[in-house]
C-alpha positions as CSV (number, residue, x, y, z in Angstrom):
1,M,14.3,22.8,18.1
2,P,13.3,21.3,14.8
3,S,12.4,23.6,11.9
4,K,9.0,23.7,10.3
5,N,10.5,21.9,7.3
6,T,11.7,19.1,9.5
7,E,8.3,18.8,11.2
8,F,6.5,18.8,7.9
9,I,8.8,16.1,6.5
10,R,8.3,13.9,9.5
11,A,4.5,14.3,9.4
12,A,4.4,13.7,5.6
13,R,6.6,10.6,5.9
14,R,4.5,9.2,8.7
15,Q,1.3,9.8,6.7
16,A,2.8,8.1,3.6
17,V,4.0,5.1,5.5
18,L,0.7,4.7,7.4
19,S,-1.3,5.0,4.2
20,A,0.9,2.3,2.5
21,L,0.6,0.0,5.6
22,V,-3.2,0.3,5.6
23,S,-3.5,-0.2,1.9
24,G,-1.0,-3.2,2.0
25,G,-2.8,-4.6,5.0
26,W,-6.1,-4.5,3.2
27,L,-4.6,-6.2,0.1
28,V,-3.2,-9.0,2.2
29,F,-6.4,-9.3,4.2
30,T,-8.5,-9.6,1.0
31,A,-6.1,-12.1,-0.5
32,V,-6.2,-14.2,2.7
33,M,-10.0,-14.1,2.7
34,L,-10.2,-15.2,-0.9
35,L,-7.8,-18.1,-0.2
36,L,-9.8,-19.0,2.9
37,I,-13.0,-19.1,1.0
38,R,-11.3,-21.3,-1.6
39,W,-9.9,-23.6,1.1
40,I,-13.1,-23.9,3.2
41,R,-15.7,-24.1,0.4
42,R,-13.6,-26.1,-2.0
43,P,-15.4,-24.9,-5.2
44,D,-15.0,-26.9,-8.4
45,G,-13.4,-25.9,-11.7
46,V,-13.5,-22.3,-12.8
47,L,-14.6,-20.7,-9.5
48,S,-11.6,-22.2,-7.7
49,T,-9.3,-20.9,-10.4
50,V,-10.9,-17.4,-10.3
51,L,-10.5,-17.2,-6.5
52,L,-6.9,-18.2,-6.7
53,V,-6.2,-15.7,-9.5
54,L,-7.9,-12.9,-7.6
55,A,-5.9,-13.7,-4.5
56,L,-2.6,-13.6,-6.6
57,V,-3.6,-10.3,-8.2
58,E,-4.2,-8.8,-4.7
59,L,-0.8,-9.9,-3.6
60,C,0.9,-8.7,-6.8
61,C,-0.5,-5.3,-6.1
62,L,1.9,-5.0,-3.2
63,V,4.8,-4.5,-5.6
64,P,3.5,-1.3,-7.2
65,L,2.4,-0.1,-3.7
66,A,6.0,-0.5,-2.5
67,F,7.4,1.4,-5.5
68,S,4.8,4.1,-5.0
69,L,5.8,4.5,-1.4
70,R,9.4,4.6,-2.3
71,S,8.9,7.4,-4.8
72,R,6.6,9.3,-2.4
73,L,9.3,9.2,0.3
74,K,11.9,10.5,-2.2
75,E,9.5,13.4,-3.1
76,I,9.0,14.2,0.6
77,E,12.8,14.1,1.3
78,G,13.4,16.3,-1.7
79,G,11.3,19.0,-0.2
80,E,9.4,19.9,-3.3
81,E,6.0,19.6,-1.6
82,Y,7.1,21.8,1.3
83,E,8.4,24.5,-1.0
84,A,5.2,24.3,-3.1
85,R,3.2,25.1,0.0
86,N,4.8,28.5,0.1
87,Y,3.2,29.7,-3.2
């Protein structure tokens, strides 16, 4: 039978990964929508560049999200959060 600590770690990991997947999915979705708008409407000049830059910014935000998830999973595995709940 798993201990409460193990159950807590599993639940916390699951929540952290799910949160990162939802956030990452939303970033990818918005980037794709910006690129679709740019491709379908074919705006001229500055607007085309702005849409492309915004899409690239959205995709670049995936890198800090991955680092945040990695550090969050390390915190969870370390058990600091579970121990802090006892106080």
